[in-house]
N, C-alpha and C positions, 0 to 999 in steps of 0.2 A: 381612871382612864387606862392606865397601863394594864391593869388586870383584865379589862374588857378587850383590849387589843390582843393580849396574850390568848384569851379564850377564843377570840375570833380566828387568830392565826392557827391555833390548835384544831379548831373546827374545820378550817379550810384544808389543813394538812390531812386531817382524817378523811375528809371527802375526797381529796386527791388520791389518797392511798386506796380508798374503796373503789374509786373509778379505775385506778390502775390495775387493781386486783380483778375487777370485772372485765376489763379489756384483755388482760392476760388470760383469764378463763375463756373468754370468747375466742382469742387467737389460737388457743391450743385445743379447743374442743373439736373432736373429730366427727364430722358429719357423715352419716351413712346414706348412700344414695338408694333410691327405690330400685334402680337398675344400674348396672355397671358393666364395663367402663362407659363413661360419658365422654363425648368429644365436644370441643368448643372452638369455634372459629373466631379468634380475636383479630378484628379488622385493623388494618393500618390506620393510625391516627385516632383510634378510640381512646377516650380519657378514662380515668379510673372510676368515675361515677357511672359511666355507661357500662363498663365492664362489670361493676358490682351489681347493677340492676339486671343485666342479662344473666349473670351467674345465679342470682337469686331466683329468677324466673325458671331456670333449669333445675332448681333444687340443690345446687352445689354449695351455696352459702346461705346462712340465715342472716337476717338483719343487715341489708346491704349498706346502710349508713355506717354501722360499726366497721364493716369491712373496708369502706372507703377511708374512715378515720385511721384505722390500723395501717393501711397502705401509705397514707400521707405522713403519719408519724414516723414510719420506717424509712421514708424517702423513696418509696417504690413508684410513686405516681409517674415520674418521667422515664422510668426504666422498664416498664412492661413492654414485652416484645410481641409484635404481631405474629400470627401463625395459627396453626391448627394443633390444639392440645388434646391429649387423652388423659382423663382423670380416673384413677382407681379409688374405690371406696374401701375404708373410710378415709377422709381427708380433712385436715384442719385448715382454717383460713390462712394461718401462717405458712403452712407447707404449700398452699395454693399460690400465695404471693411469691414464694421462692421459685416455684416452677415457672411462673410467668416472667420472672426477671432473670431466669437461668441461674439462680443461686444454688439450685440443687445439682450437685456434681454428677448425679446419676443420669441427668437428662442429656440427650443429644438431639440433633436436628438434621433434617435433610430438606433441601429446597428444590422444587421442580419449577422450571422457568417457563413462562408463557411462550408458546411456539415450539417447544421441544416435541420431538416424536417419542413414541413409546420406546423405541430403541435407545434414545438418550436417557429416558427415565431409568431403564434397566441398567444402563452403564453407571449412572449416579448411585444406584442401589448397590451394584456389585462392588464398587470401590469403597463403600462406606464401612469403616472399621468397627462401628458400634452396632451394626445390624447382624442378625442371624440370616444367612443367605439361603433361604429355603426355595427360592425360585431359580437358582442356578441349575442349568441343565434342562429346565422346562421350556417347552415351546411357548410362543406368544398365545397360541390357541389354548394350551393347557392352563396358562395363567388366567386367561379370560374366563374359562369355565369355573375356575376356583373363585373368581370374583363375582360370578353369577351373570356374566355377559353371555347371553344365550347363543349369539351368532359366532362366538369365538374370535371376535375382532376387537381388541382392546384399544386400538388407536383412537385418541381423542377423549377417552372416557376417564382420564386421570386429571384431577383439578390442580392447576399450578399454584403452589402455596408452600410455605415452610411448615414442616411436620415435626413436632417435638415428641420424643418417645424415650422410654427407659432403655438403657443400654442392654443389648441382648434380645431386643424385640425382633420378631420375624419381619423380613422385608415384605412378606405377603400381607402382614397386618397393616403396614403403612400403606400399601397399595389399596387395601380394602377401605381404609379411611379416605384416601384420596378419591377413590371411585364413588363412595357415598356422597362426598362433598360435591363432586361434579353432578351427580344425579340431582342433588338438592338445588344447586344453583341453576341448572338447566330447567328444572321444573318451575322454579320461581320466575325465571325470565320468560319461559313459554307462556305462563299464565298472564304475564303483563305485555304480551306481544301486540304489535299492530296487526289487526286481523286482515289487513290488505296485503301483507307480505305473502308471496306465493310459496309457502312452505306447508307441507302436509303432515309433518310430525316433528316432535322434539329432536329426533335423530337427524333429520334434514337440517334443522337449525344448528345442531352441533357441527355438521359438515360445513355449512356456510360460514359459521363463526371461525372455523379453522382456516378457511381461505382468507377471511378478513384479517385474521391474526398474522398470517404469513405474508400477506401483501402490504401490510402497513409498516412503513419505516418510521413515521412520526405519529404520535398518539392523536394529534389534531386531525389527521387525515382519515382516521378509522371510520367515522360515520359516512364520509363521502365514498370511500372504497366500498363499503357495504351498499350504498345507494347505487353505484355503478353495477355491481353484481346482481342486485335485485332487479334493476331495470332490464338487464340483459335476460334474466330468467323470465320476466314477464313477456318480453318480445320474442322469446324463443331463440335468441342469439347464443352462440357458443360463448362460454365464459372466457376462454383463452387466457388462463392464468399460468404463468411460468412455474410457480411453486408446485402445482399439481403435476406438471410434466416431470419436474425434478423428483418428486415423491415416487412417481411411477417408475423412474429409472432405477430406484433402489441404490445398491452399493456401486453400480456402474457409473454413477454421476461423479465427475472429478472436479467440479467447480466451474466447468465451461459448458454452457448450454448453447448448442449449435442448431442451425436451421433444421438439419435432418432429425434432431431430437424432437423438435416440435411436430414433425411430420410422422414420427414413428408411433403407431397406435399402441396404447396400453389402456387398461380400464380407467386410469386416472388422467389421461391426456385430454384436457378440456379444449384443446385445439382441434382434435379429431372427433370428439364425442360431445353431444349436446347435454345440457343439464348439469346437475351436480355430479361429482365423482361418487363412487360407491361407498366410500368411507371418509371420515375426516383425514386430514393429512398432518395434523399436529394437535396439541391440546390448547384450546383457546382459553384466554383469561376472561374475567367477568366483563371487562369493557368490550371485548370482541363479541361476546354473547349478546350484550345489550345493543350493540351497533347492528348486529345481524337481524335482530328481531324488531328493532325500531329505527330503521334508517330514515334520514331526512328525505322529504319529497324533493325530487330534482329531475332534470332531463339529461343528466350526465350518462354517457355510455362508454367512455374511454378514460384511461389515465396512463401516464408514463413517468418513470422516475426522473427527478431533476438531477440526481447525483449527490444531493446533500441529505438524503433520507426522506425528503418530502416528495410529493407527486404533483404533476400538472394534470388537471381534469378538463375534459372537453365534452361537448355535446354532439359534435359532428365528426365524421371521419376526416374531413379536410382540416379541421382544427387540430385533430389528433396527429395527423401526419406532419403538419407544420411543427407541432410541439416535439414530436419524435426527432425530426431533423435538427431542430434547434438544440435540444438537450444532448443528443448523441454527439453532435459536433462539439458542444461545449465540454462534454466528458472526455472526448478524445484529445482535445487541446489541453485539458487539465492534466491528462495522463502523459502528455508529451508525444502523442501520436500524430499530431498535425491535423489539418482540416480533412 
């Protein structure tokens, strides 16, 4: 009996050693991509199994089950970071896991925030110490042409996300990735749009989504903000959104929007001009794109900020005026300004 147990133990040990050797061989084998570099958008909340399958579909890893096992044995499953990654060929599964958990010291990242303008994107790139600053001194139009944006207007065309890169990467390379990702997301959402939405092109969708992004203080309000703007477009009403006025004021905006600012005409002033402004006013996130292209059906035409980040929505002008009076008074009282 003892001899049998010993042989069994030795057999199991041998199998474990073979399995370990096979897993080590898998972990260190460098996969060569058909085309490189490849970019991968690792979505927030994605689990290791989903990541393994998506990477396998791209040809970045072989045998996704082994990739998942390797990640779990290393304890990487809860530590993978969302963001947009760029992979150079060749690359081993082990190196790949290190990249996605930021274990590779050569990796750096920059994050673009939903609602930022292109000016803010450029500022974030300019101060980043791990980037090569090839866009410094270039005009926005020059950068747009380098990105392949034919009309020379880059506003809105950068996708808000975290971008991981090797130190010394050109800031222009990061912008190219962010632009390609916005093109991809816009194309996907445009293909899934509600055909009744009064928009004639993906670019108009990008413009509307930027307004939805800037007008939304709380995520739960985003669909209704879109519904109001779409209803106004259908009826030929002016959109009358403050963020478009502020955008049109440019650097002259000092944080205080006055009545005369609403009455001063610029191409982006939706109080003085009908329809959508000529360009986006910021970069919208995925939720804003989805809301712009699939707003809920409603009869809402107005909204006003409550002062806590949320909005009060109304169907009629009388309801809206009452809401404006109520919340402006409440905000003044809260600020100690009296009734």
